[in-house]
N, C-alpha and C positions, 0 to 999 in steps of 0.2 A: 504494500500500500504506500501511496505517496500523498502527503498533505502539502497543500500550497496555501500560503498566507500572503495576501497583497496588502499594500498600504500606499498612501500618497494621493488618493483622489481628493478633489476639493472644488470649490467654486473659484473661477478665475476669469478675469476680463479678457475680451478678445485681444490677441497679440501677446498674451502672457505665456508663462511657462509652468510646467509641472513635471515632476519626476515620480514615476510609479516604481515600486519595488515589489518583488515577489521572492519569497524564500521557500524552498522545498525541504521537506524532512520526511523521514521514514526509512524503509529498507531499500536504500538506493545504492547501487554500485556505479551506475552510469545513466545519464539521461540523454536520450537521442536528440530531442528537440525541446526547447522552451520558447515561449512567446506570449503574445497577447492577442486576444479577440476583443471586440466591442459590440455592444448591442444598444442601439438607440430605440426609443419608444416607437412601437409599430413597425420596426424593421427587423430583418433577420440578423443573426449574429454574423459578424464579419471578421475575417482574419486581418489583423493590422500589421503584425510583424512577427517574424520567427527567426530563431538563432539555433542552427544545428550544431551538433557536437563537432562536426567537421570544420566549423567556422563559417559556413555559408549563412548568409543573411538575406532575408526577403522582406519587402514592404509592399503594402497595397499602394497603388499609384497616388491616391489622395493624400498620403502622408509623406511621400518621398521628399527629402530636402528639409523637412520640418521635424520629424521624429527620428530618434536614434535608439536602437536596441543594443544592449550590451549584457555580457555575463562576466562576473568577476571570479567565478569558480564554477564547479559543476552543478551547483545547486541554487544559485541566485541569479535572477534576471531583472533587468531594469529597462524602463522605457522613458527616455528623456523627450518631452514634448515641448516644442517651441512654436512660436507664432500660431498659437491656438486659435481656432475659429469656432463660431457657434455650432457648426455642423460636426465638430468633434465631440459634442456633448453625447455621452453614452455611459453605460456601465462597462467598465473594462475588466476583462477576465484574464487572469494568468492561466496558461495551460502547459502541460508537459506530457511527453510520451517517452517511454523507456526504450522503445524500438520502433522501427518504421511501420510496423503493422500492429502495434500494441494499442491498448485502450488509451483514451485521452483522460488525463486527470485535470480537474478544474479547481481554481480557487473560488472564493465566495463572491468575488466581484467588488469593485470599488468605483464609486460614482465620480465622474468628471463632468462638471457643468461649466460651459463657457458662455458667459453672459455679462452684459454691462448693467 
C-alpha cells in the first residue's frame, strides 16, 4: 500500500504562484511515476504533469512554461505553479504508480483557487 499526502493548495490572485507538495509513504521500494491531476467543477479529471522514474517529464499543453514538476527523492513530488490563471482553479490530486501497469494511488486532493 502507498499513502500520498498533499499540501500547498490555497487561494491566490491571478498571476500569483503556489507550490504543491506530495509525500509518499508505505511499503515502497521504487515508484515508477509520480505526478499531478486536477479536476475543476463539472469537468473530468485531467493529467497536469508527470515525472517518471527514468527522469522523463510531461505536461499538459495548458501549463507548459508556467508549471514545473520536480522530485527530490523517490518519494516526494512537487508542482511549482507560476503565472496562475482563473482556469487553473481545481482540486489537485497527487498520484503514483509502482509500475507501468500497476494500480494508481491517489492523494486526498488539495484545493487551488485562482481569483481576484
